[in-house]
C-alpha positions as CSV (number, residue, x, y, z in Angstrom):
1,M,29.0,-5.5,4.0
2,W,26.8,-2.4,4.2
3,R,23.8,-2.4,6.4
4,R,20.5,-0.5,6.4
5,T,18.1,0.1,9.3
6,A,14.4,0.5,8.6
7,A,11.9,2.0,11.1
8,N,8.2,1.1,10.7
9,N,5.7,1.8,13.5
10,G,3.0,-0.3,11.9
11,V,1.1,2.5,10.2
12,R,-0.5,1.0,7.1
13,E,-0.7,2.9,3.9
14,D,-3.9,1.2,2.9
15,T,-5.6,-1.1,5.4
16,V,-8.4,-1.8,3.0
17,S,-6.4,-3.1,0.1
18,Q,-5.9,-6.8,0.3
19,R,-5.2,-9.7,-2.0
20,N,-6.0,-13.4,-2.2
21,N,-3.1,-15.8,-1.6
22,G,-4.8,-18.7,-3.5
23,L,-5.9,-20.4,-0.3
24,G,-9.2,-18.5,0.2
25,V,-7.5,-16.3,2.8
26,R,-7.4,-12.6,2.5
27,W,-4.0,-10.9,3.0
28,R,-3.5,-7.4,4.2
29,T,-0.8,-5.5,2.4
30,E,1.8,-6.0,5.0
31,Q,0.9,-9.8,5.2
32,G,1.5,-10.1,1.5
33,W,4.7,-8.1,1.8
34,R,5.9,-10.3,4.6
35,A,5.3,-13.6,2.6
36,A,6.5,-12.3,-0.7
37,F,9.5,-10.3,0.3
38,L,10.6,-11.0,3.8
39,K,10.0,-14.7,4.4
40,P,12.3,-15.9,1.6
41,I,15.3,-13.9,3.0
42,L,14.8,-14.3,6.7
43,N,17.9,-16.5,7.0
44,R,20.3,-14.0,5.4
45,P,23.2,-13.4,7.8
46,N,22.9,-9.6,7.4
47,L,19.3,-9.3,8.3
48,S,17.7,-9.0,11.8
49,V,14.0,-8.5,12.4
50,A,12.8,-7.0,15.6
51,E,9.0,-7.6,15.9
52,R,6.7,-5.8,18.4
53,A,9.3,-3.0,18.6
54,H,8.4,0.7,18.8
55,A,10.7,3.3,17.3
56,E,11.7,6.2,19.6
57,G,13.8,8.4,17.4
58,I,16.5,8.7,14.7
59,L,20.1,8.5,15.9
60,F,22.7,10.9,14.4
61,D,26.4,11.1,14.1
62,G,26.8,14.9,13.6
63,A,24.4,15.8,10.7
64,R,24.2,12.2,9.4
65,A,21.4,9.8,10.3
66,A,23.2,6.8,11.9
67,G,20.4,4.5,13.2
68,V,17.2,4.2,15.1
69,A,16.4,3.9,18.8
70,Y,13.5,1.6,19.6
71,V,11.9,-0.1,22.6
72,R,11.1,-3.7,22.7
73,E,9.7,-5.6,25.7
74,G,10.6,-2.6,27.9
75,T,14.2,-2.5,26.8
76,R,15.7,0.4,24.8
77,V,17.8,-0.7,21.8
78,E,19.9,1.3,19.4
79,A,20.2,-0.1,15.9
80,R,23.1,1.5,14.2
81,A,23.4,1.7,10.4
82,R,26.7,1.7,8.5
83,G,24.8,2.5,5.3
84,E,21.4,4.3,5.5
85,V,18.3,4.6,7.7
86,L,15.0,4.1,5.9
87,L,11.7,5.4,7.3
88,A,8.6,3.5,6.3
89,G,6.1,4.6,8.8
90,G,3.6,5.9,6.3
91,A,2.2,9.3,5.8
92,I,1.4,9.7,9.5
93,G,4.2,7.7,11.2
94,S,7.2,8.9,9.2
95,P,6.7,12.7,9.7
96,Q,6.0,12.1,13.4
97,L,9.2,10.2,13.8
98,M,11.1,12.9,11.9
99,E,9.7,15.7,14.1
100,I,10.5,14.0,17.4
101,S,14.0,13.6,16.0
102,G,14.4,17.3,15.3
103,L,13.6,17.3,11.6
104,G,10.7,19.6,10.5
105,R,9.0,22.9,10.8
106,P,10.7,24.9,13.5
107,E,7.4,26.1,15.0
108,A,6.1,22.5,15.2
109,L,9.3,21.3,16.9
110,A,9.1,24.2,19.4
111,A,5.6,23.2,20.3
112,I,6.8,19.8,21.5
113,G,10.0,21.0,23.0
114,V,12.3,19.4,20.5
115,P,15.4,21.4,19.3
116,V,15.8,21.9,15.6
117,R,18.4,19.6,14.0
118,R,17.3,20.4,10.4
119,A,14.6,22.9,9.4
120,L,12.3,21.1,7.0
121,P,9.1,23.1,6.8
122,G,7.4,20.5,4.6
123,V,7.4,17.7,7.2
124,G,3.8,16.9,8.1
125,E,2.4,19.4,5.6
126,N,0.7,18.6,2.3
127,L,-1.5,15.9,3.7
128,Q,-3.9,14.6,1.1
129,D,-6.5,11.8,1.4
130,H,-9.5,10.4,-0.5
131,L,-12.7,11.2,1.4
132,Q,-15.5,8.6,0.7
133,L,-19.1,9.7,1.0
134,R,-21.2,6.7,2.2
135,T,-24.7,7.0,0.7
136,I,-27.0,4.2,1.8
137,F,-30.2,2.8,0.1
138,R,-32.7,0.4,1.7
139,I,-33.9,-2.1,-0.8
140,E,-36.6,-4.7,-1.2
141,G,-36.8,-8.1,-2.9
142,A,-33.1,-9.2,-2.3
143,R,-31.0,-10.4,0.5
144,T,-28.0,-8.5,1.7
145,L,-25.4,-9.3,4.3
146,N,-27.4,-7.1,6.7
147,V,-30.1,-9.8,6.9
148,D,-27.8,-12.8,7.1
149,S,-25.7,-11.2,9.8
150,Q,-28.7,-11.0,12.2
151,S,-29.0,-14.8,12.5
152,Y,-26.5,-16.8,14.6
153,A,-27.4,-19.9,12.5
154,K,-26.6,-18.1,9.2
155,R,-23.3,-16.8,10.7
156,A,-22.4,-20.3,11.6
157,L,-23.2,-21.6,8.1
158,M,-21.0,-18.8,6.7
159,G,-18.2,-19.9,8.9
160,L,-18.6,-23.5,7.9
161,D,-18.8,-22.7,4.2
162,Y,-15.5,-20.8,4.6
163,A,-13.8,-23.3,6.7
164,L,-14.7,-26.3,4.6
165,R,-14.9,-25.0,1.1
166,R,-13.3,-21.5,1.1
167,R,-16.5,-20.1,-0.3
168,G,-19.2,-17.7,0.7
169,P,-19.4,-14.1,2.2
170,L,-16.2,-14.5,4.3
171,T,-14.1,-14.8,1.1
172,M,-15.4,-11.6,-0.5
173,A,-13.5,-8.3,-0.9
174,P,-14.7,-5.3,1.0
175,S,-16.5,-4.0,-2.1
176,Q,-18.1,-6.1,-4.7
177,L,-18.5,-3.4,-7.3
178,G,-16.3,-0.6,-8.3
179,M,-16.4,1.9,-11.1
180,F,-14.9,5.2,-12.2
181,A,-17.1,8.1,-13.4
182,K,-17.3,11.8,-14.0
183,S,-19.1,13.7,-11.3
184,S,-20.2,16.3,-13.9
185,L,-19.6,17.0,-17.6
186,E,-17.0,19.6,-16.7
187,Y,-14.4,16.8,-16.4
188,A,-12.6,15.3,-19.4
189,A,-11.9,12.1,-17.5
190,A,-13.3,10.2,-14.6
191,N,-12.7,12.1,-11.3
192,V,-14.6,10.0,-8.8
193,E,-14.5,6.3,-7.9
194,F,-17.5,4.2,-6.6
195,H,-17.3,1.3,-4.2
196,V,-20.6,-0.6,-3.7
197,Q,-21.2,-3.1,-0.8
198,P,-24.2,-5.3,-0.1
199,L,-24.4,-4.1,3.5
200,S,-24.9,-1.0,5.5
201,L,-24.2,0.4,9.0
202,E,-24.4,3.7,10.8
203,R,-20.6,4.0,11.2
204,F,-17.6,1.7,11.1
205,G,-17.3,-0.6,14.1
206,E,-21.1,-0.7,14.7
207,P,-23.4,-3.6,13.9
208,L,-25.0,-3.9,10.4
209,H,-28.5,-2.7,10.0
210,D,-31.3,-5.3,10.5
211,F,-32.9,-4.6,7.1
212,P,-31.6,-5.2,3.5
213,A,-29.6,-2.3,2.2
214,I,-26.6,-1.4,0.1
215,T,-23.9,1.2,0.6
216,V,-22.8,3.3,-2.5
217,S,-19.6,5.1,-1.5
218,I,-18.1,7.7,-3.8
219,C,-14.6,9.3,-3.4
220,N,-13.1,12.3,-5.1
221,L,-10.0,11.0,-6.8
222,R,-8.3,14.4,-7.2
223,P,-9.1,16.4,-4.1
224,T,-7.7,19.9,-3.8
225,S,-8.1,20.1,0.0
226,V,-4.8,19.9,1.8
227,G,-4.2,19.3,5.5
228,S,-1.4,18.4,7.9
229,T,-0.2,16.0,10.6
230,H,2.1,17.0,13.4
231,A,3.5,15.4,16.6
232,T,1.8,16.6,19.8
233,S,4.6,15.3,22.1
234,A,8.2,14.3,22.0
235,D,6.9,10.8,22.9
236,L,6.1,8.9,19.8
237,R,3.5,6.9,21.6
238,V,1.3,10.0,21.9
239,A,-1.0,10.3,18.9
240,P,-0.2,13.1,16.5
241,A,-2.7,15.9,15.5
242,I,-4.1,14.9,12.1
243,K,-6.0,17.7,10.3
244,P,-7.1,16.5,6.8
245,N,-9.1,19.6,6.1
246,Y,-11.6,17.7,4.0
247,L,-14.0,19.7,1.8
248,S,-12.1,22.9,2.6
249,T,-12.1,24.1,-1.1
250,Y,-15.0,25.1,-3.2
251,E,-14.0,22.5,-5.9
252,D,-14.1,19.6,-3.4
253,R,-17.5,20.7,-2.1
254,R,-18.9,21.0,-5.6
255,V,-17.6,17.5,-6.4
256,A,-19.2,16.1,-3.2
257,V,-22.6,17.6,-4.1
258,D,-22.4,16.3,-7.6
259,S,-21.3,12.9,-6.4
260,I,-24.3,12.5,-4.1
261,R,-26.6,13.5,-6.9
262,L,-24.9,11.0,-9.2
263,A,-25.4,8.2,-6.7
264,R,-29.1,9.1,-6.6
265,R,-29.3,8.9,-10.4
266,L,-27.8,5.5,-10.3
267,A,-30.2,4.3,-7.6
268,A,-33.1,5.6,-9.7
269,A,-32.0,3.7,-12.8
270,P,-34.7,1.4,-14.4
271,A,-32.5,-1.7,-13.8
272,L,-32.8,-1.2,-10.0
273,S,-36.5,-0.3,-9.9
274,K,-37.6,-3.8,-8.9
275,Y,-35.6,-3.4,-5.7
276,R,-37.3,-0.1,-4.8
277,P,-34.2,1.6,-3.4
278,T,-35.1,4.2,-0.7
279,E,-32.4,6.7,0.3
280,L,-31.4,6.6,4.0
281,K,-28.2,8.6,3.9
282,P,-27.7,11.4,3.4
283,G,-31.5,11.7,3.2
284,A,-33.9,12.1,0.2
285,E,-35.3,15.3,1.8
286,L,-31.9,17.1,1.2
287,H,-31.7,19.0,-2.1
288,S,-30.0,22.3,-1.8
289,E,-26.3,22.7,-2.4
290,E,-25.9,24.0,1.2
291,D,-27.7,21.0,2.7
292,L,-25.7,18.5,0.6
293,V,-22.3,20.1,1.5
294,K,-23.2,19.7,5.2
295,A,-24.5,16.1,4.5
296,A,-21.2,15.3,2.8
297,G,-19.4,16.2,5.9
298,D,-21.7,14.0,8.0
299,I,-21.5,10.9,5.8
300,G,-17.8,11.3,4.7
301,T,-15.1,9.1,6.1
302,T,-11.5,8.4,5.3
303,I,-10.8,5.6,2.8
304,F,-7.3,5.2,4.4
305,H,-5.2,6.8,1.6
306,P,-3.1,9.5,3.4
307,V,-0.1,10.7,1.4
308,G,2.1,13.6,0.8
309,T,3.5,14.6,4.2
310,A,7.2,14.2,3.2
311,K,6.8,15.2,-0.4
312,M,9.3,14.7,-3.1
313,G,10.5,17.9,-4.8
314,R,13.4,20.1,-5.9
315,A,15.7,21.6,-3.4
316,E,14.3,25.1,-4.1
317,D,10.8,24.0,-3.2
318,P,10.4,25.2,0.4
319,L,8.0,22.3,1.2
320,A,10.1,19.5,-0.4
321,V,11.3,16.9,2.1
322,V,12.9,14.3,-0.1
323,D,14.7,14.6,-3.4
324,T,14.0,12.4,-6.5
325,R,15.9,9.5,-5.0
326,L,13.9,9.8,-1.8
327,R,16.8,11.1,0.3
328,V,15.8,13.6,3.0
329,I,17.1,17.0,1.8
330,G,20.1,18.1,3.9
331,V,20.2,14.9,6.1
332,P,22.7,12.4,4.8
333,G,22.0,8.8,5.4
334,L,18.2,9.1,5.6
335,R,15.5,8.2,3.1
336,V,11.8,8.0,3.3
337,V,10.2,5.0,1.5
338,D,6.4,5.2,1.8
339,A,3.3,7.1,0.6
340,S,4.4,10.3,2.3
341,V,6.8,11.1,-0.5
342,M,4.0,11.5,-3.1
343,P,3.7,15.2,-4.1
344,R,0.1,14.6,-5.2
345,I,-2.4,11.9,-4.4
346,V,-2.9,9.3,-7.1
347,S,-6.3,9.0,-8.9
348,G,-7.1,5.6,-7.3
349,N,-6.1,3.3,-4.5
350,T,-2.7,4.0,-3.0
351,A,-1.5,0.5,-2.0
352,S,0.0,-0.6,-5.3
353,P,1.6,2.8,-6.0
354,T,3.2,2.6,-2.6
355,M,4.6,-0.8,-3.4
356,M,6.0,0.6,-6.6
357,I,7.7,3.4,-4.7
358,A,9.3,0.7,-2.5
359,E,10.5,-1.3,-5.5
360,R,12.0,1.7,-7.2
361,A,13.6,2.8,-3.9
362,A,15.2,-0.6,-3.5
363,E,16.8,-0.2,-7.0
364,M,18.1,3.3,-6.2
365,I,19.5,2.2,-2.8
366,L,21.4,-0.7,-4.3
367,A,22.7,1.5,-7.2
368,D,23.8,4.2,-4.8
369,A,25.5,1.6,-2.5
370,K,27.5,0.2,-5.4
371,A,28.5,3.7,-6.5
372,S,29.8,4.7,-3.1
């Protein structure tokens, strides 16, 4: 019986993407994965699940990956693999674990005092993400969640409606309207995605505004800005340095400006005139390209779609980290199975493509095991 060991430090590919399980309860991606894939096989004799465990590094037998060391409840454990080690820590967690294990750009490893086991210059590079620009419009003549959230009585009614009937605002998806569009006529196909919510707030984690408003978020689906993420310590518990380099290319800045102007055109549409939308963010007084580029940086936030930091590619590609079967180049026994293997970011949400990567990886792992 062959055995695999998977390391996952809880970094989610897409914390926003969720699905409904038929009971009126929202599932995060990893909750759905647990119920759909893990729960049915928990009783298999060749499967052990260690929860609340934190990976410390990849173990090696010579050049071959042989397991993962992790800490659970203060105790260090070594999980040895007779087959393969699979990394599924996401576009941030997987490259960090590889670097503290000696796999990566020599300069990055030297900076954290880790000796080079295998030089892989692409580890942590090629970081891509979808930047969302959160334009906000105050409205009149309609209720939004902003208003209802100010009243404790209305909050209680929302809770009761959900508890008793599985209905109401607590059953809604994060965005109630989505659409794809072209930021300008230069593009042959849609290059931006809209997410519209009946609420607004200054920044994530803060209370909703106390007046009715909507948020119209736009993200550039095919950004050309590329960043990096690298370990800052040999201790995996120390946060890495994440540098997405948003809006670092002229093309991305141009799309950002055009996107804000497009959101304004939508808000000015005759169908919305009875609600008298008034622009709050970035601010109706901003018109020049220079002002709107700066505003895009001020109102832009991640949409939690980081990819590309262990990119798939040919062996002759100096930044390739894994081959077409997701095997780490030059490191036998090690694969990466998460969004970090995408060479380019997809033109949409990343949760479903990441699950497809996992499904395909499972097929390849089984096929390679049978052939060995």
